[in-house]
C-alpha positions as CSV (number, residue, x, y, z in Angstrom):
1,M,203.8,73.9,109.4
2,R,204.3,70.0,110.7
3,N,202.0,70.8,113.1
4,T,199.0,72.1,110.7
5,W,199.4,69.2,108.4
6,I,199.5,66.6,111.3
7,C,196.1,68.5,112.7
8,A,194.7,68.4,109.4
9,G,195.2,65.1,109.4
10,L,193.6,63.9,112.0
11,T,190.8,65.8,111.5
12,A,189.5,64.3,108.2
13,L,186.6,63.5,110.8
14,V,183.2,65.4,112.1
15,V,180.1,66.6,113.4
16,P,177.8,66.9,116.0
17,A,175.5,64.0,115.6
18,L,171.4,64.3,115.0
19,A,169.9,64.7,118.6
20,Q,166.7,61.6,119.0
21,G,164.0,63.3,118.2
22,G,160.1,63.9,119.2
23,A,157.9,61.1,120.7
24,A,158.4,58.3,118.5
25,E,162.1,56.7,118.6
26,T,163.9,57.2,115.6
27,E,166.6,54.6,114.6
28,K,169.9,54.8,115.8
29,K,173.2,56.2,113.5
30,T,175.4,52.9,113.3
31,G,178.9,52.8,112.1
32,L,181.0,55.3,110.0
33,D,179.9,57.8,108.0
34,F,181.8,60.5,105.9
35,D,180.4,63.9,104.4
36,A,182.3,66.8,102.5
37,G,181.8,70.4,100.7
38,A,182.8,73.6,100.0
39,D,181.0,77.2,100.1
40,V,181.9,80.4,98.3
41,R,181.3,84.1,99.3
42,A,181.8,87.0,96.8
43,R,181.4,90.7,98.1
44,Y,181.8,93.8,95.9
45,E,181.5,96.8,98.7
46,F,181.6,100.6,98.1
47,K,182.2,103.3,101.1
48,D,182.3,107.2,101.5
49,T,182.3,109.9,104.0
50,W,182.7,107.2,107.0
51,M,183.2,108.9,110.5
52,N,186.8,108.1,112.0
53,K,187.2,105.7,114.6
54,N,186.9,106.3,118.6
55,S,186.7,110.2,117.0
56,T,184.2,113.3,116.6
57,T,185.6,113.9,113.3
58,V,184.6,112.5,109.3
59,N,186.6,110.9,106.6
60,P,185.8,112.4,102.9
61,A,187.1,110.0,101.3
62,S,185.7,107.2,99.4
63,E,186.9,103.7,99.0
64,D,185.7,100.1,96.8
65,Y,187.0,97.0,97.1
66,Y,186.1,93.1,96.4
67,R,186.6,90.0,98.9
68,L,186.6,86.5,98.0
69,R,186.5,83.7,100.8
70,T,186.1,80.1,99.8
71,R,186.1,77.4,102.5
72,V,186.0,73.7,102.2
73,W,185.2,71.6,104.5
74,G,184.8,67.6,105.8
75,K,183.4,65.8,108.6
76,A,183.2,62.1,110.0
77,T,180.6,60.4,112.5
78,Y,180.8,57.0,114.5
79,G,177.3,56.4,115.8
80,E,175.8,59.0,117.0
81,E,178.1,59.7,119.8
82,L,181.9,60.6,117.8
83,G,182.3,63.2,115.3
84,A,184.9,65.1,114.1
85,Y,184.7,68.2,111.4
86,L,187.3,69.9,110.0
87,R,186.7,74.0,107.5
88,L,189.7,75.5,105.6
89,G,189.1,79.0,105.0
90,N,190.7,81.3,102.3
91,E,189.8,85.3,101.7
92,F,191.6,87.8,99.3
93,R,190.7,91.4,98.4
94,G,191.2,94.0,95.7
95,Y,191.2,97.4,96.6
96,R,190.8,101.0,94.9
97,N,191.5,104.2,96.0
98,S,192.5,103.0,99.4
99,P,195.7,102.8,101.9
100,D,195.2,99.1,101.8
101,N,195.8,98.7,98.0
102,D,198.0,95.5,98.8
103,K,196.2,94.7,101.7
104,N,195.5,90.8,101.8
105,E,196.0,90.3,97.7
106,F,195.6,86.7,96.4
107,P,196.4,84.3,97.4
108,D,196.3,85.5,100.8
109,E,196.4,82.3,103.4
110,W,195.0,79.0,104.0
111,F,193.5,78.5,107.5
112,I,191.9,76.3,109.6
113,D,188.3,78.1,110.5
114,N,187.0,74.9,111.9
115,L,188.7,71.7,113.9
116,Y,186.9,70.0,116.4
117,I,186.0,66.7,118.0
118,D,182.5,66.3,119.5
119,V,181.5,63.5,121.8
120,N,178.0,62.5,122.5
121,N,175.2,61.4,125.1
122,I,178.2,61.2,127.4
123,G,176.3,60.0,131.1
124,D,173.0,60.9,128.8
125,R,173.4,64.4,130.0
126,V,176.2,65.5,128.2
127,D,177.7,66.6,124.5
128,L,180.9,67.6,124.3
129,R,182.5,69.7,122.1
130,V,186.5,70.5,122.1
131,G,188.8,72.5,119.2
132,R,188.1,75.2,116.7
133,Q,184.5,76.2,116.6
134,E,181.9,78.8,116.4
135,I,179.6,79.9,119.4
136,K,176.8,82.1,119.3
137,E,174.6,82.3,122.2
138,G,171.2,84.2,123.1
139,A,171.2,86.9,120.4
140,G,174.7,87.3,120.2
141,R,175.1,90.4,122.1
142,V,178.1,88.7,124.2
143,I,178.8,85.9,122.8
144,S,179.4,85.4,118.7
145,D,182.9,86.1,117.7
146,G,186.0,84.6,118.8
147,T,188.8,86.3,116.3
148,P,187.1,89.9,115.7
149,G,190.7,91.5,114.4
150,D,190.1,89.6,110.5
151,G,186.2,91.2,110.4
152,S,184.1,88.6,108.8
153,R,186.9,86.2,107.6
154,S,186.5,84.2,110.6
155,A,184.1,83.7,113.9
156,Y,185.9,81.2,115.7
157,F,186.4,80.1,119.1
158,N,189.3,78.2,120.4
159,A,187.4,76.5,122.8
160,I,186.2,73.5,124.8
161,L,181.8,73.3,125.2
162,A,180.1,70.9,126.9
163,K,176.0,71.6,126.9
164,V,174.8,69.7,130.1
165,K,171.2,68.9,130.0
166,M,169.4,70.0,133.2
167,L,166.3,69.3,132.9
168,E,163.6,68.2,130.3
169,K,163.7,71.6,128.1
170,S,166.5,73.4,129.5
171,D,170.7,73.0,129.6
172,V,173.3,75.0,130.4
173,D,176.1,75.6,127.9
174,L,179.9,75.6,129.9
175,M,183.2,77.0,128.5
176,G,186.3,77.9,128.4
177,T,188.2,79.9,125.5
178,W,191.8,81.2,125.1
179,N,192.4,83.2,121.7
180,T,195.5,84.6,120.8
181,Y,196.5,87.5,118.4
182,E,198.4,85.0,115.4
183,D,197.0,82.2,114.3
184,E,199.9,80.2,114.1
185,L,198.4,77.1,112.1
186,A,198.0,79.0,109.1
187,M,199.3,78.4,105.5
188,G,200.6,80.6,103.4
189,N,202.4,84.4,103.2
190,P,199.9,87.6,103.4
191,H,200.6,90.6,102.5
192,D,199.4,91.9,105.8
193,V,199.2,89.7,108.5
194,Y,195.7,89.3,110.6
195,D,195.9,90.5,113.9
196,L,192.9,88.0,115.7
197,T,192.1,89.9,118.3
198,K,193.5,93.6,118.0
199,I,191.3,96.4,118.7
200,R,194.1,98.8,117.9
201,S,196.5,98.1,115.0
202,G,200.0,97.3,116.4
203,S,203.9,96.4,114.6
204,P,202.7,94.4,113.4
205,Y,200.8,93.0,116.0
206,S,198.8,94.4,119.1
207,K,200.1,91.4,121.2
208,M,196.9,91.2,122.9
209,D,195.6,87.2,123.7
210,E,191.3,87.4,125.0
211,K,190.6,84.1,127.7
212,G,187.4,83.9,129.3
213,L,185.1,81.2,131.5
214,M,181.4,80.9,130.4
215,A,177.8,79.5,131.6
216,Y,175.0,80.0,129.6
217,L,172.0,78.8,130.9
218,H,168.5,77.9,128.7
219,Y,165.6,77.6,130.5
220,N,162.6,76.4,128.8
221,E,160.5,75.0,131.1
222,I,157.6,77.7,131.1
223,R,155.8,77.3,127.7
224,N,156.0,80.5,126.0
225,F,158.6,82.3,128.1
226,P,161.8,81.3,127.0
227,M,164.3,82.2,130.0
228,E,168.6,82.7,129.5
229,F,170.9,83.1,131.9
230,Y,174.6,84.0,132.1
231,W,177.9,84.8,133.2
232,I,181.1,85.3,131.5
233,W,184.4,85.9,133.1
234,K,186.9,87.5,130.3
235,G,190.8,88.7,130.8
236,E,192.0,91.0,127.7
237,S,195.8,91.3,128.2
238,R,197.6,94.1,127.8
239,F,198.4,95.4,124.1
240,Y,200.2,98.1,122.0
241,D,199.6,100.0,118.8
242,T,202.2,101.1,117.0
243,G,204.2,103.2,119.7
244,T,201.8,103.0,122.7
245,R,200.9,100.1,125.5
246,Y,197.7,99.6,126.5
247,P,196.2,98.3,129.8
248,G,194.5,94.6,130.1
249,R,191.3,94.0,131.6
250,D,189.8,91.4,134.2
251,F,185.8,91.7,134.1
252,H,182.9,89.8,134.6
253,T,179.3,90.0,132.7
254,V,175.9,89.0,134.3
255,G,173.0,89.4,132.7
256,T,169.7,87.7,131.2
257,R,167.7,87.5,127.9
258,L,163.9,86.7,128.2
259,S,161.5,86.1,124.8
260,P,158.2,86.1,126.1
261,K,155.6,85.2,123.2
262,F,152.2,86.9,124.0
263,N,149.9,85.0,121.6
264,E,150.0,84.1,117.8
265,K,151.3,87.4,116.2
266,L,153.0,89.4,119.6
267,S,156.4,88.6,121.0
268,G,158.8,90.2,123.2
269,E,162.5,90.2,123.7
270,L,164.1,92.0,126.9
271,E,167.9,91.8,127.7
272,A,169.7,93.0,130.1
273,A,173.8,92.7,131.7
274,V,175.8,94.2,134.1
275,Q,180.0,94.1,134.2
276,F,182.3,94.7,136.9
277,G,185.9,94.1,137.2
278,N,188.7,96.1,136.7
279,V,191.5,97.7,134.5
280,D,195.2,97.0,135.0
281,G,197.0,100.0,136.8
282,G,201.2,100.0,137.0
283,E,204.1,101.3,134.9
284,G,202.8,104.4,134.3
285,M,199.0,103.2,134.0
286,Q,196.7,104.3,136.8
287,R,194.4,101.2,137.6
288,R,190.4,101.3,137.3
289,D,187.4,99.4,138.8
290,I,184.6,98.4,135.9
291,F,180.6,99.0,136.3
292,A,179.0,99.0,133.1
293,Y,175.7,97.8,131.3
294,M,173.6,96.7,128.6
295,G,170.4,96.9,127.7
296,Y,167.5,96.1,124.8
297,A,164.0,95.9,124.6
298,G,161.7,95.1,121.7
299,L,158.2,94.1,120.8
300,T,158.0,92.4,117.7
301,Y,154.1,92.0,115.6
302,A,154.1,89.2,113.0
303,E,151.8,87.9,110.1
304,K,152.1,84.2,109.0
305,E,149.0,83.8,107.1
306,V,148.9,87.4,105.3
307,F,150.6,87.8,102.0
308,G,154.0,88.8,102.5
309,K,154.5,87.7,105.5
310,P,155.0,91.3,107.2
311,R,156.8,91.6,110.7
312,L,157.3,94.8,113.0
313,T,159.6,95.4,115.4
314,G,159.7,97.9,117.9
315,A,163.2,98.8,120.0
316,L,166.0,100.2,122.3
317,L,169.1,99.2,122.5
318,Y,171.6,100.6,125.5
319,F,175.1,100.5,125.7
320,S,176.7,102.5,128.5
321,G,179.4,105.1,128.0
322,D,181.8,107.0,129.5
323,E,183.1,110.9,129.1
324,D,186.8,109.3,129.9
325,S,189.0,107.6,127.5
326,Y,188.9,104.3,127.3
327,Y,192.2,103.3,127.0
328,K,193.5,105.6,129.5
329,T,192.2,108.2,132.3
330,K,193.9,111.1,134.5
331,D,192.4,110.2,137.7
332,G,191.7,106.6,138.4
333,S,187.7,107.1,137.9
334,T,185.5,104.0,137.6
335,D,185.2,102.8,134.0
336,N,181.4,103.2,132.9
337,G,182.0,101.8,129.3
338,W,180.5,98.4,127.8
339,N,182.9,96.2,126.7
340,P,181.3,93.9,124.0
341,V,182.7,90.8,125.6
342,F,182.9,88.3,122.8
343,N,180.7,90.4,120.6
344,R,182.8,93.1,118.1
345,T,181.2,92.4,115.0
346,D,179.5,94.1,112.4
347,S,176.2,92.5,112.5
348,L,174.3,95.0,113.4
349,S,175.1,97.9,110.9
350,Q,178.9,97.9,109.2
351,I,178.5,102.2,109.0
352,C,178.1,102.1,112.5
353,A,180.6,99.3,113.6
354,G,183.0,101.5,112.1
355,M,182.4,104.4,114.7
356,Y,184.6,102.2,116.8
357,D,187.9,100.8,117.2
358,Q,187.8,97.1,115.5
359,F,184.0,96.9,116.5
360,R,184.0,97.6,119.8
361,W,180.7,98.8,120.6
362,S,180.0,101.3,123.5
363,N,178.4,104.1,124.5
364,L,174.9,104.2,122.6
365,I,171.1,105.1,122.7
366,Y,169.6,103.3,119.5
367,P,165.5,103.5,119.8
368,H,165.0,101.6,116.1
369,L,162.4,100.5,114.3
370,E,162.8,96.9,112.4
371,A,160.6,95.6,109.3
372,S,160.4,92.8,107.1
373,V,158.1,91.3,104.4
374,E,158.8,88.1,101.8
375,P,156.9,89.2,98.9
376,Y,158.1,85.6,97.0
377,K,159.2,82.4,98.4
378,K,162.9,83.3,100.1
379,N,162.7,86.7,99.0
380,T,163.3,88.8,102.0
381,V,163.4,92.7,102.3
382,K,164.5,94.0,105.7
383,L,164.3,97.6,106.6
384,Q,166.2,98.8,109.8
385,T,166.0,102.6,110.9
386,G,166.2,105.1,113.9
387,P,168.5,107.8,115.3
388,M,171.6,107.3,117.7
389,F,173.0,108.6,120.6
390,A,176.2,109.1,122.4
391,A,175.1,108.1,126.0
392,E,178.0,110.1,126.9
393,K,179.7,112.6,125.3
394,D,183.3,111.3,124.8
395,N,185.6,112.3,122.8
396,N,185.2,116.3,123.9
397,A,182.0,116.1,121.5
398,T,179.6,119.1,122.0
399,D,176.2,117.1,121.8
400,S,175.1,113.2,122.3
401,Y,173.0,113.1,118.6
402,R,175.5,110.6,116.3
403,G,172.8,110.7,113.3
404,Y,169.9,109.1,112.1
405,F,170.8,105.5,110.5
406,T,168.8,103.7,107.9
407,Q,169.7,100.3,106.6
408,L,167.7,98.4,104.0
409,R,168.3,94.8,102.5
410,Y,167.5,92.6,100.1
411,D,168.3,88.5,99.7
412,F,166.9,86.2,97.1
413,P,167.2,83.0,95.8
414,I,169.0,82.1,92.5
415,V,169.6,78.3,91.9
416,S,169.0,75.2,94.2
417,K,169.7,71.8,94.2
418,I,172.9,71.9,92.0
419,L,174.3,68.7,93.1
420,G,171.0,66.3,93.3
421,Q,169.4,67.5,96.6
422,R,171.8,70.0,97.7
423,G,173.7,72.7,96.9
424,E,172.8,76.4,96.1
425,V,173.5,80.3,95.1
426,T,171.9,83.1,96.7
427,G,172.3,87.0,96.4
428,A,172.1,89.2,98.9
429,V,172.1,93.6,98.1
430,V,172.5,95.7,101.5
431,G,172.5,99.7,101.8
432,E,173.4,102.1,104.1
433,A,173.6,105.7,105.3
434,M,174.2,107.7,108.4
435,F,172.8,111.5,108.0
436,L,175.5,112.5,110.9
437,G,174.4,114.8,114.2
438,D,176.0,117.1,115.8
439,Y,177.8,115.0,117.9
440,Y,180.4,115.0,114.8
441,N,182.4,117.7,113.4
442,T,181.3,117.9,109.4
443,A,184.0,120.6,108.3
444,G,185.3,119.6,105.0
445,A,183.9,116.4,104.9
446,G,180.2,115.6,103.7
447,D,177.0,115.3,106.1
448,T,175.7,111.7,105.2
449,A,178.1,108.6,105.1
450,T,176.8,105.9,102.8
451,W,177.8,102.1,102.1
452,V,176.4,99.5,99.7
453,R,177.3,95.6,99.5
454,F,176.1,93.5,96.7
455,E,177.1,89.3,97.5
456,L,176.8,86.1,96.2
457,N,177.1,83.2,98.0
458,G,177.6,79.6,97.0
459,K,177.3,76.3,98.6
460,F,178.0,72.9,97.7
């Protein structure tokens, strides 16, 4: 606990300096500057007839719950070269009709959500950020969340991140990260512990640590053709559920993301990656090689001068799969199931993330359409829809058709400039439905999974 307060005290400082901009020279910031603020997120969610994780069975039960997350932050900068940032967070929940009724009740715990120091313009080429921080690369398909075990409560990495300028418009992000299953800096006594890296729940922890190295190049020298190239090494230690130990993993992910802009209305996106490495052996576990792959291809048509600014994307998402179990094998055959690296999130879908153990996306073919329209300023309606298939019939499935998925989302402003020139309250309504296919055995349950969320966000 003493270490917690020492860390908090050292961090009434922070955030990255604003980059010098454009062709015109701007006046440099000098001296010591402070700022602070807070945000609140309230959610009510309802779910019914969800698929069981890592299974072809369906749970006919329904449940609803609310979630309230509060965060306060402070930052200090000294000129444009030095900065520090601290953000504390808390989230408590209330459940109905759920085995989680007594989980994460008020007041839960305060945790250090972000805590880092910035040192910028080292040798006029390097910006360095050291500490607990959020990192997202590209579309977030490989790097977006270092703490998947607590869901959307937090998304930080304990990391060192260096942004190195390579050419006039290009740079490379170099990262080293170590994320543990237990947060020893948290303050409080939650009713249910947060296992920050879990794939399966342990007793009470799964005891899996994750570490990684990354080099992520953003190449922007060709006009209207941004390119990204990346290499990520990740190590996952052995972990446990309530009675079984599972092997760790050591693997590399190499990939590229291309974002050509063909004209003012038509653009594309292509991402492809391959994974190789091995799964632990010894002590009754069969060692396995890893060879897996991921791909995304999308084409977007957007109108900026037409009422509503309509936008339409046609896309295909592919994650390789394996008929054998992710956790063990009888013959030591190669593991071909995609590992989401540091992207075990529910950003694509709440219902479909629930198909996997703690958002461990894999074994999926998803051709789909995405459409959006903005009928009024800052009012946005988005639609995502398409069929989902398993790349391989795992879990003894008799068919590869998972079902037809649809998501509809409406984001809207409520009030802005609450405190002078800053502060706002926004809202969102999200609904999802999955019309279950023959991959699932729906006997004794309905054949449609549903989920809805009502959300309010305040920033001050």
